N, C-alpha and C positions, 0 to 999 in steps of 0.2 A: 264819698266823704262819710266818715263815721263820727261817733260822739267824741273821739279823741282828737280828730281834726278840728271839730267845732271848738273844743276846749283850747286848742293851740291858737286858732285864728282869733278867738274872742278874748283870750288872755285870762280866762277863768278856769277853775278846776272842772274835772269831769263830773264831780258830785253836784256842783252848781248847775252845770249844763243839764244834768239829769233832772234836777228839781224843776228847772224851767220847762223841760219837755213834758214833765208829769203834772204841770200846773200848780206846783207847790207855792204857797204864799211866803215861804221862808227864804225869799230872794229879794234883794233890793231892786227898785225899779230901774236903776242904772244898769245893773247886771242883766236883768231881763231884756231890756231894750237892746243892749249890745249883742247878746246871744241870739235873740230873735232876728236881728238884722243879718247875722251870719247865716242862720238857718234859711231865711228867705232868699238871700243872695245866692246860695248854693243849691236851693231847691231840695233840701234834705228832708227825707221822710223817715221818722224814727221807727226802728223795728221793735219787736216785743222785748228783746233782750235789753236794749238801751232803756226802754221805758221801765223795765223791771228794776234797774239799778237803784233808782231813788224811791220807788214806791213799795218795794218788797213784794210786788205782785207781777208775775209773768203772764197773767191771764192765760195760763196753761194748766191743764189737768193731766196727770199721769194715769194711764189706764193699763192695768195688768191683767193678763189672761194666761191660763196654763198652756193652751194650745189653740192658735188662731185657725187651724185647719178644721176644728170642730164647728159644726153648723151653728150650734147654740152660741158659741163664743163669737163667731164672725158676725152673726146677726146683732148681737149685743153691741159690738164695736161700731157697727154701722149706725145703729140708733143713737149711740152716745156721741159719735162724731158729728152727726147731723144736729143734735140738740146743742152741743157745745158751740158749733159754728154759728148757730142762730143768735147766740149771745156774744159773738166775736171772741170766743175762747179757742185756743189751740189745744191739740191733744198730742201727747207723746205715748205711743203704744209700745209695750214690752211683753214678751212671752216668757214665762218663768219655768215652764215644765211643772212637774208635780212633786219634785223632791223639795225637802225643807231647805236645802242649800241653795237651790235655784230660786226659790221664792224669796229667801232672805237677800240674796245678791241683787235680784232685780228691783226689790223695794229700795235698797240702798242706792242703786243706779238712778232710779227715778227721783229720789229725794235730792241727789246731787245735782239734778237738772233744775232745782229750785222751783218745782211745780207748786201750784197753790193748793192742790188737794190730790189725793190718791183715790182711784176707783178700782176695786178688785172684783173681777167677775168670776163667779163660780164658788160653789160650796166647799171646794177643796181648801180655800183660804180660811175657813172657820175651824180648821183642824179636822181630826177624824178619830176613830177608835184606836188608831195606831199612835202610840205615844210619841213616836219620832216626828210626827207632823203637828208640832205645837204652833202656837200663835204669838210667841214672845216678840218676834220682829214686828208684827202688826201693832202690838201694844206700844212698842218702843217708837214706831213711826208716828203713832197717834199723839205722842207728846210734842211732835214737831209740826205736823200738818193734820188737818181733818182727813179721816179715812172713811170711805164709803164701800160697803160690801153689797154685792148683788147676788141674790140666791144663797145667802148665808146669814148666820146670826152669830154675833160675838158680843158678849156683854162687857163693854169697856168704854171708859170715858173718851169722848172725841171720836168714837167709831159709830157710824150711822148705817143701819142695816135695812135693806129692802129684800123681801123674799116671798116666794109663792107659798101658799098654805098647802104644802105637799101632804101633810098628814090628813087633812080633811078630805081632799079630793081622792086620795088613795083609799081611805076608808070607804068613801062613797062608791067608788068603782068596784071594790071588792064586794061590798054589800050588794050591788046591783048584779054582779056575776052570780053570787049565791042565790039571790032571789030569782034569777033566771034559770035556776036548776043546776048550776055547776057545782060539782062535788070535789074535784081535784084540781085546785088552782095553782099553777106553777108561778113562782115569783122569781124573776130574773133581774139581777143587778150587776153593775160593773164597778161599784164603789162602796166605800164605807164612810163617805163624807156626811156632813150634816144633812144635806138634802136627801141623800139616799136612805139614811137612817130614819128620816121622817116618813118617807114613803113606805119603808118596811114596817114601821110602827103602825101606820094606818092599816096596812094589810093584816097585820097580826091582831090588832084590836077588833077589826071587823070579823075575823074568823072566831075570835073568842066570844064576841057578843052574839054570835049565831050558834054557839055551842060546838064549834069545830076545834079540833086539836091541830095545831100547826105541825106539819110533817117536815122535818129537816131535809128530807130528800127532795122536797119540792121548793126549797129555797136555795137557789144556785147563784154563786158569784162567778161571773164569767167575763169574757172579753166583749166589749161593745163593738161588735162587728157582724155583719150579715152572714157572710160565708162561714165564719167561725161558729156562730150560733147554730146554723143549719147543720154543720158537721158534728157539733157536740150532741145535739138532740138525735141525729141519725145514729150515733153510736150508743146513746143511752136508751132510746125508744121508751121514754117515760109514759106512764099510764096517767094521762091528764085529759081534762075536757075544757080547760081554760088556761090562759097565760096572761099575767100582768107583768110587763117589762118596764124598767125604769128609763128606757130610751128607745126611740123608734127603730134604730138599727137592729137591736136585738129582737124587737117584735117582728120586724120584716123577716128576719132570719127564721123565726118560728113559723111564719106564714109559708115561707119557701119550703121548710121542712115538711109541713103538713101536706102541701100540694105534691111534693115528691113521693109521699107515702099514700097518696089518695085519700087523705083525711079531709072531710068536708069542713070548710070554714065559711060561716060560723056554725053550721049544723052540728058537727061533732066537736068542734074546737073553737072557742071564742078567744080573740086576741086583742089586747089593749096595749098601746105603746105610750110614750111620754115625750113631750116637747112640741107635738103637732108640727113637725118639721116637713119640708118638701118630700121626704121619704114616705110620709103617710099617704100622700096623694099618688106617688109613683108606684106604690105597692099594688099588686093585683091578687085578691081584691083590695080595695082601698082600706087603709088601716084606721080603726078607731083609735084616737090618741088624746091624751090630756094636754090641753093648752095652758101652759103656765104663765101666759100673758107676759112674755118677755119684754115687749115694747113698753107696756105700762110700768113694769119694774124699772126699766131704764129711765122713763120719763119721770117717775116719782123720785128716783135717785137724783136726777139732775135738778129737779125743783129744790131739793134739800141742799144740794151742792151750792147753788146760787144763793140760797137763803143764808147758809152758814158763812159763805164768803162775804156776804154783804153785811154781816154782823147782826142778823136777825136773832131775836131772843126766843128761847123755848122751842127750838127745832126738835121734833121728835126723833129719837134715836132708833126707833124700831117701827117698821111698817110691814104689815102682811097683806099680800094681794091674793084675792080669791081666784082659784083656777076654774076653768070650764072643761067640759068633755065634748070633743068634736066627734060625734057619732057617725061612723061610716059602715062599711060592709063586713067588717070582721066581728061584729057583735050584733045581737038581736035583742037588745034590752026592751 
């Protein structure tokens, strides 16, 4: 039995049935009693879609990631699903890819599912230095439903952002490498997203504050892949004594390159990764990595999701989470 069957059996409209199911007081006692009698007789249990018909709430949040195979993204989805389930909210997951067209299409698909809010995971959703990757669709979506960004910042009404303080921790790590005597610090990144640019800015500011001139040859945009990074450095043979990579996979590739060349880590080459992923512990030697505290980012985001959906006033639209450095065997700070 579904809501349409109840409407037929009770003699009332589906809208009236939906209002009864959702506890609305805009129903006569006679109608409520008749509809409840049918529901009890048939043992009907309303689903979230039936409940949503009258309340305009599906108790469902749409979560969008560019690539679920990425460790950062999959962990974020796990944290979000757990937190939503604790509040009896469902989750609809969608994977957009990185193209503007893919992002726009998947945001529209989630909105068509009548979700109560959107959570977009990853700094790619805040746009990039590439003009083709704009944020118009997010701004448009925010006029319909509240939008929450994780690891990204976008200044827009009804958009709530939680992000790691990438600039501060990147500055600190670069500073510590310099103070550890490192002169030629390679910077590896695979993106020009908001987060990646914050990391690069922290790196450059630390160099400048210590009187160092940034060397363009030591700032490399490459693929976030262990084998690719190892192969790239094997071909380049860069003159470096440290590396700061914006993801652990690239950092592990640097470690493997060093070991293949007989370069001592951390004696002759210090290596720092990012995200404090399982790769950091799987590396030999174990990788020093920046912990961007993804779980806290997700928890803080959900706190604001529930606050906004409950109608709370003055919910902050911008929250920065301080990062930590998980020191292991690839550095000697």
